[in-house]
N, C-alpha and C positions, 0 to 999 in steps of 0.2 A: 541575521548574518551573514555576511557572503563567505564563500566557501573559501577557506584557505590550506595550505597544505599539512599545518598543525591537527585542524578540523578532521580532513582524510585519514589523516597518521594515527589521529584517537578513535576514527568510528565515528560518524554522528548521529545525532541524536533528536527526531523529532517528535512532534505533537501531530494528531490526527483532528482536523474540524470535525464536532459529530455532524452528522446529518442534521439530526432533531434539535441542533443548536437555534433560539428565538434570532429569529432575522436582524433584529437591534443587536445582537452579538457578538455577529460573522468578524464584521472587521475589527471592532475592538478585541477580541479573543485572540485574532490574529496580530493583531498589535502588541499586546500583550504577551505573546508566543515570542516575540521578538525581541522585548524589551526585558526576558528572563533569562535569554541567551540559547535558547532553542537553535539547530540550524535550516531545520525546515517546518512549512505547517503543510498538510496533506489534504485535499478537500476530496470528496467521496461523492458519486456521482450513483444514487441508486434509484430506481423507478419509482416517480410518485414521491420523489424527492425535491432536492432541488438540482438543477447542471452542473456538470464539473466546469466548463468552461467560462460559464456566468461567475462563480463563486472564486475561481483560480482570479479573473481579470480586476473583479472587486477586491480581492485580497492582497495580488501587486501590487494596485493602483492606493490601498492603504497603507503600504507598509513601504519602509525606507531599502532593504536588502536582504531581507530573508527570502530563501530557496523555499517555491511551491512548487507542489505535486499533486497533478490530478490523478488520482486510482480510484476508478479507472472509467476511460470511457468506452463502451462494448463496442468493440469493430462493426458489429451489425446495425449500428442506430446512424451512421453517419455515412455521406459520400464519403470518401477519401482524400478528395479532391478540393472539397469543401473547410475539412477538418484539418486538412496541413494550410489551408490559407487560416483559418481562427487560432492553429497554435504559432506558425510562423509570424501573426501579427503581432500575437502577446509576447514572442521573443524577442521581437524589436524593439516592442517598446520598452522591455522589462529587461535586457542583455542578461543571458547566463543566469537566470535566477526560477528556470522553469524544466519542470522534469516533465513528459507525458506517459501517462500509465494507458496501456490498451490490453483489452484483455474480451472474451468471451461472452463476459455478462456473465447473470445467473437466469440458468435455461428456461426456469417456468417465468419470469420476466420478458424475454425474450421474445418467447413465443406469445405471451399475451401482446407483445406489441407489431407481432407477424413480423421477427427480423430474426428469429434462430433459423441458420440455413441448412442443410443438409453433411455440410462438412467443415465443422468448425475449425478444425487446424487448417484446412485450406484456408478458409476465409481468412486466418489471423496470419497463416504466412503471406500471403501475397498482398493483407492492408499494410504490412509494417512492411513489408519491402518499399512498397509505393509512396507510405508516407513518409520515410525516411531519404527517399529521393527528389519529392515533391518539395520538402522543408530546405534543401539543398542547394535549388533554385536547377536540379537537373530535369530532363524530360521526362513522363511517368513511364513505365517497362509495358513491355507487348501485355495486349489486353488477357487476363487471366478468366477461369472459371465465375469468380464473384467479382473482382474489381478490376473497372474496363477506365484506364486514364491512360492510356498509348500514346505518347506526345506531348501530355496536358505539361506546361511550363511556370510556375508561379516565379513572378518577375520580384516581387517586394519580397524576400527573404532575408533571415537574419545573421549578424558577424557570427554570433553562437547558436549554433542548433541546436534545439532544445534533446536532451538524449529521449529516449523511448524506451521504457522497459512495458514487461509483458507479467501482467498480472493473471499466471494461470495456475492450475494444480497440479494436471496430469499429466504424468511424466512424457508423453511425446510432444503436447505441447511447451513444458519446461525445454524437450532438447532442440525445439524449434527456436525457443526466445534465446537459447544460445548459437543460433545459427543467422538468426534474423536481427534481431534487436539487440540493443544498447545494456540490457538488464532486465533483472527478475525481478517481481514485484511479491512478496508471499504476505497472504491475508492472515488473521489471526485465528486462532493461534499457531506463532510461529517458535515453536520450540527449537532449542538448538539441534535435536535429533533430526528432525524434519529439514531445518535448514541445509542441513550436513545431505539429507535425502535428495533433496532437491537439487543439490549443486551435484550431485553425482550422475544426475542426469542429462546436465549441461551437453558433455562430449567435451571435446575440445575444439573447436571451432571459434569459439570467444579469445578473445584476449583480457587474462585473469588480471589486469595492472589496471582497465580499465571500466571492466565490466560492472554495474550496479546489482546489488543485491540488498533489495529494501523491503525489512519485514513491517510487522503490525501485530500488535501483542494489546492486549486488553490488562489497563495498568490504573492502580491503586496504591497510593503511598500514605505513608500515615507514621507516627511515631509507634503506636500499638500496632504489633503486626497482625494481632485477630482484628481488629478493627479493618484496615486494610485488606485482608483474604475476605472477610465478608462483605463490603463493599464490593469486589470486583467480580463476585459468583453472577452476577447480576449478566457481567458482559461475557460469559458463558454458558447458556443456557443451549444456543445454537449448537454446541460443538458436538454432543453425542448424536447427532441427525447422521444420515447415509452421505450425504455432501461433503461432511467434513469427513470423511474415511483417510484422505490422503493423510492431514493433516496428523491422523493419529496412527496409522498404522506405524510409522517409526520409530512408537515410543513403546517404552518394556510394560507399561499397565494397560494396553492396547487392546486386547481380551479381556482383562476384569475393570473395564471402560466400560465397553458394549454390554457385558451382562448387567453392568451396575445401570445404564439408562434402560435396558428393557425392563431391569425393575422398577422404576419409578412410572408413576401414573403421568406425567407428563415434565418437559423441558425445565422448568421450571424447580420443580422437585429433584429433578437430575443434578441440576447446578450446584443448589443449597446443599446437599448431602452428600455432594463429592468429597473425599477424604483430603482433606489439606496439601500433603502431599502433592498431589494431582494439580490441585488447584494452583504450586506454588509453579510448576512444570509450565503450566499452560495459561500463565499469566506472566506479568512482569508486577507483582506487589507484594507489600512488606515494608518498614522500614526503608528510608534513603538508601541505609548501608545493603539492605536486602536487595532491593531494587537496581541500586549499580550495579552490582555483583551480577543480576540477571541479565543487564543489559551489557554490558562486558560477556558472557558468555556467549551470547548472540554475535557480539564481533567476534570473539574466538572463532565461531564457527563458521564465520565467513557472509556476515551482515556488513553490508557497508554503510548502512542507515537502519538504525533502529525506533520504529515510529509508536510512540505512544498513544494508545486510545484511551480519554479518560472514563472511566466508571464514574455513575452515582449520581444524584439528582441535578449540580449543578456544576459543569466543565469550565465554566468559565471562572468560578470562585476556585477550583480545584488545582489549577495550571502553577499558583504559588508551590502548591504541594509536591506536582509534578515534577518542576523545577529543580528541586532539593538534588536532585539522580544526578544535576550538572556539576554541583560543586562537594567535592567528596570534603566529607566533617560536618555537613551542613545537618 
């Protein structure tokens, strides 16, 4: 669905393409999402699964107009000149349909790949600044600590340069997003309190009228609320771990959640025994009306795009249920 003033005014709703989706279902999933009326489909790039650029190219080619987001490409994984060339080419071929997500990457994965810098914040600042310049056809900036592309010029540039959003958690990294990027991507769980907290880190350097704020959340929709809550718990197993502290700290039950995780034998037990009230805040789950209200709360908190990450055994089959949130009264 091409973006219009109407979709921006009401806030966009996207859907995530699961990393473990069978390869035969990747393009059919994206086509079905477009048919159902989602504004965006987001592909993920996790080490050991599938490449973000390759998925984005296939999805763009296999659909007619839906916006495709890449969330995220780790800055340490690709030379910025060649990343800019790839993104600019996709944006030339599919004008106005691409969003480029950049991040630090998960530290353990990046260390395993030999691509974790001594200063991730310096790298992402330099990388984002250079990437945006290069995609516009402007010369690369002066060489920095990590990024060296001074004077490089890309001649094949798109008429519509894709926005660059930073998928980052820390306050300093989020402040950098407000200074050098076109937007911020908040991974799951993105409760309204976490969105509000993150936006406070941005400072005043960004243009609030154009700045993108994309959020991810584990999602399950069913006519029976208990069924939806039970299904979505599988997408919440990791959030009690230390790496998710930034997402949890702004919540009024943060201390109790940590105590609950410490009392559980493992992450699965933690998610399965979490109070329903916490699950409702940490996901988009319930009946269509309840899920719609959770999406509305995220838009009210400042999200411009709310991306639903389906949970359960058959993501393709679940798209129809998720799409019910797009139509009031469905």
